[in-house]
C-alpha positions in Angstrom: 9.3 -11.6 27.7 6.4 -9.2 27.0 4.7 -8.1 23.9 4.0 -4.4 23.5 0.8 -3.6 21.8 1.3 -0.9 19.2 -0.8 2.2 19.4 -2.7 2.7 16.2 -1.3 5.5 14.0 -3.4 8.5 13.3 -3.7 10.1 9.8 -4.5 13.8 9.2 -7.5 13.9 6.8 -6.3 17.0 4.9 -2.9 15.4 4.2 -4.4 12.1 3.1 -6.7 14.0 0.7 -4.0 16.1 -0.8 -1.6 13.2 -1.1 -4.1 10.9 -2.8 -5.3 13.5 -5.3 -1.6 14.3 -6.1 -0.7 10.7 -6.6 -3.7 9.9 -8.7 -2.8 12.9 -10.9 0.7 11.6 -11.4 -0.7 8.3 -12.4 -3.1 10.0 -14.8 -0.3 11.9 -16.5 1.8 8.7 -16.8 -1.0 6.6 -18.3 -2.2 9.4 -20.7 1.2 9.2 -22.3 1.3 5.5 -22.9 1.6 4.1 -26.4 -0.2 0.9 -27.5 3.0 -1.0 -27.3 3.7 0.1 -23.7 0.3 -1.3 -22.6 1.7 -4.7 -23.8 4.8 -4.6 -21.6 5.2 -7.1 -18.8 5.0 -5.7 -15.3 6.8 -8.4 -13.3 3.5 -9.1 -11.6 2.5 -12.7 -12.4 0.7 -12.7 -15.8 0.0 -9.0 -15.8 0.9 -6.6 -18.6 0.6 -2.9 -18.1 -3.0 -3.0 -19.4 -3.9 -5.3 -16.5 -2.2 -3.0 -14.0 -3.9 0.1 -15.3 -7.3 -1.7 -15.3 -6.6 -2.6 -11.7 -5.8 1.0 -10.8 -9.0 2.2 -12.4 -11.0 -0.1 -10.2 -9.0 0.8 -7.0 -9.3 4.5 -7.6 -13.0 4.1 -8.3 -13.6 2.0 -5.3 -14.1 5.0 -2.9 -16.9 6.6 -4.9 -18.4 3.2 -5.5 -18.5 2.3 -1.8 -19.8 5.7 -0.7 -22.8 5.1 -3.0 -23.7 1.8 -1.2 -25.8 1.6 1.9 -23.8 2.2 5.1 -23.0 -0.9 7.1 -24.9 -1.5 10.3 -23.4 -0.3 13.6 -21.1 2.6 14.3 -17.8 0.8 15.0 -15.4 -0.3 12.2 -14.6 -4.0 12.0 -11.3 -3.4 10.1 -8.5 -0.8 10.3 -5.7 0.0 7.9 -3.4 -2.8 9.2 -6.2 -5.2 9.1 -6.8 -4.3 5.4 -3.1 -4.8 4.6 -2.9 -8.2 6.3 -6.1 -9.4 4.6 -5.2 -8.5 1.0 -3.7 -11.8 0.2 -7.0 -13.5 0.7 -8.4 -11.5 -2.2 -5.5 -11.9 -4.6 -7.3 -14.4 -6.9 -10.4 -12.3 -7.2 -8.4 -9.1 -7.9 -6.5 -10.9 -10.6 -9.8 -12.1 -12.3 -11.2 -8.5 -12.1 -8.1 -7.0 -13.6 -8.1 -9.4 -16.5 -11.8 -9.0 -17.1 -11.6 -5.2 -16.9 -8.6 -5.0 -19.2 -10.5 -6.9 -21.9 -13.7 -4.9 -21.5 -12.4 -1.3 -21.2 -11.7 0.1 -24.7 -9.8 3.2 -23.6 -7.9 2.6 -20.3 -6.5 6.1 -20.2 -9.9 7.6 -20.5 -11.2 5.2 -17.8 -8.5 6.3 -15.4 -9.3 10.0 -16.1 -12.9 9.3 -15.3 -12.1 7.4 -12.1 -9.9 10.3 -11.0 -12.7 12.8 -11.6 -15.2 10.7 -9.6 -12.7 10.4 -6.8 -12.2 14.1 -6.6 -15.9 14.7 -6.4 -16.3 12.6 -3.2 -12.9 13.0 -1.6 -14.2 15.3 1.2 -16.6 12.6 2.4 -13.9 10.0 1.9 -11.7 11.6 4.6 -14.4 11.6 7.3 -13.9 9.5 10.3 -17.6 9.3 11.2 -18.6 7.6 7.9 -18.4 3.8 7.6 -17.9 1.9 4.3 -18.8 -1.7 3.5 -15.6 -3.4 2.5 -14.9 -7.2 1.9 -13.2 -7.5 5.3 -16.1 -5.7 7.2 -16.8 -2.1 7.8 -14.0 0.6 7.7 -13.9 4.2 8.5 -13.9 6.3 5.3 -10.6 7.9 6.2 -8.9 4.6 6.8 -10.2 3.2 3.5 -8.9 6.3 1.7 -5.5 5.7 3.3 -5.5 2.3 1.7 -6.1 4.0 -1.7 -2.8 5.8 -1.0 -1.1 2.4 -0.6 -2.6 1.0 -3.8 -1.7 4.0 -5.9 1.9 4.3 -4.6 2.8 0.6 -4.8 1.3 0.4 -8.3 3.0 3.7 -9.4 6.2 2.0 -8.6 5.1 -1.1 -10.5 4.6 1.1 -13.6 8.0 2.7 -13.1 9.6 -0.8 -13.2 7.5 -1.9 -16.2 8.1 1.3 -18.3 11.7 2.0 -17.4 10.8 5.6 -16.7 9.8 7.0 -13.3 6.2 7.7 -12.4 6.3 10.5 -9.8 5.5 9.7 -6.2 4.0 12.3 -4.0 6.2 12.6 -0.9 3.4 12.4 1.6 1.8 9.5 -0.2 5.1 7.6 -0.1 5.6 8.4 3.5 2.1 7.2 4.5 2.6 4.0 2.5 5.9 3.2 4.1 4.4 3.8 7.6 1.3 1.7 6.9 3.4 -1.2 5.7 5.8 -0.9 8.7 2.8 -0.9 11.1 1.4 -4.0 9.4 4.7 -5.8 10.0 4.7 -4.7 13.6 1.2 -6.0 14.0 2.0 -9.3 12.3 5.1 -9.9 14.3 4.5 -8.0 17.6 7.3 -7.4 20.0 10.2 -5.1 20.7 13.4 -7.1 20.1 14.1 -5.7 16.7 14.0 -2.1 15.4 13.0 -1.5 11.8 14.2 1.8 10.4 13.1 3.3 7.1 14.5 6.8 7.1 13.3 9.4 6.9 9.7 8.1 7.3 9.3 5.3 9.9 10.7 3.4 12.8 8.9 0.5 14.4 9.7 -2.3 16.8 8.7 -5.9 16.2 9.5 -9.5 16.8 9.1 -11.2 20.2 12.2 -11.3 22.4 14.0 -9.3 25.1 12.8 -5.7 25.0 15.4 -3.0 24.1 15.2 0.0 26.3 18.3 2.3 25.7 21.4 2.7 23.5 21.9 1.0 20.2 19.4 -1.8 19.6 21.0 -5.2 19.3 18.8 -6.1 16.3 18.3 -3.6 13.6 16.8 -3.7 10.1 17.4 -0.6 8.0 16.5 0.2 4.4 15.3 3.0 2.1 11.6 3.7 1.5 11.4 2.2 -2.0 13.2 -1.0 -1.0 11.0 -1.3 2.0 7.8 -0.9 0.0 9.0 -3.5 -2.5 9.9 -5.9 0.3 6.6 -5.5 2.1 4.6 -5.9 -1.1 6.6 -8.9 -2.3 8.2 -7.1 -5.3 11.8 -7.9 -4.1 13.2 -10.8 -2.1 14.9 -10.3 1.2 18.1 -12.0 0.0 18.4 -9.9 -3.1 17.9 -6.7 -1.0 20.6 -7.7 1.3 22.9 -8.8 -1.5 22.6 -5.5 -3.3 23.2 -3.5 -0.1 19.8 -1.9 -0.1 18.9 -3.7 3.1 21.0 -4.0 6.2 20.1 -6.5 9.0 22.3 -6.7 12.1 21.8 -8.9 15.2 20.8 -12.5 15.5 17.1 -11.8 15.4 16.9 -9.3 12.6 17.1 -11.8 9.8 13.9 -13.6 11.1 11.9 -10.6 9.9 12.1 -12.1 6.5 9.7 -14.8 7.7 7.0 -12.2 8.1 7.3 -10.6 4.7 5.5 -9.7 2.5 2.5 -8.3 4.3 0.7 -6.9 1.3 -0.8 -9.6 -0.9 
């Protein structure tokens, strides 16, 4: 049996820029319309109300301007790529939780803070999509473009969290959702490399993963298929594999397909 190394996915800077600005604008509009009572609602994330989620979003949106203002890391080669970031997020969960709680208590007007973060982001976004700029991140240096792709993942996943908390949809930019789905699929393929199982998330992504006999033609013997929102929730730990299967949102066929559950979630 052989393991096929996945070729890193490329991202078009202009599409990343437009998708992130659009998604942040959708979040701004949603948060601007929140009532005090809505900020008190539970999100389904452990111990987080909507105020904690919005405070976290403010920090994540502001992270690109903040990192661009710091001294560039030494060297000219990134230490971390997009998949590396996804697979390392779990190690920072405790710190992110502490920051969100502290920020939620300290920020008087969260909607205004989000508006300010959105404006700061827009002012630096052209630098933020460059591939020749390195940023100092907790996991090592990253290309600015790659880090900006991670901001798409943050804003899309948390826009969906807001949707579930508020009971009304927060708009998702199509390109932002597509990129998020692909990033999370790539991370699974990197965590569980191989080509015995095909993961399909139409219309955005298809990846192969899990060690085993390589499939070459015809219908793959092991297939996992689901829709983009369910995939995002599975990969980020928002929904359990068994529930997704029980509700018909996830279909897994073949003796190896079910073992993909052992490698989820990938986003901490």
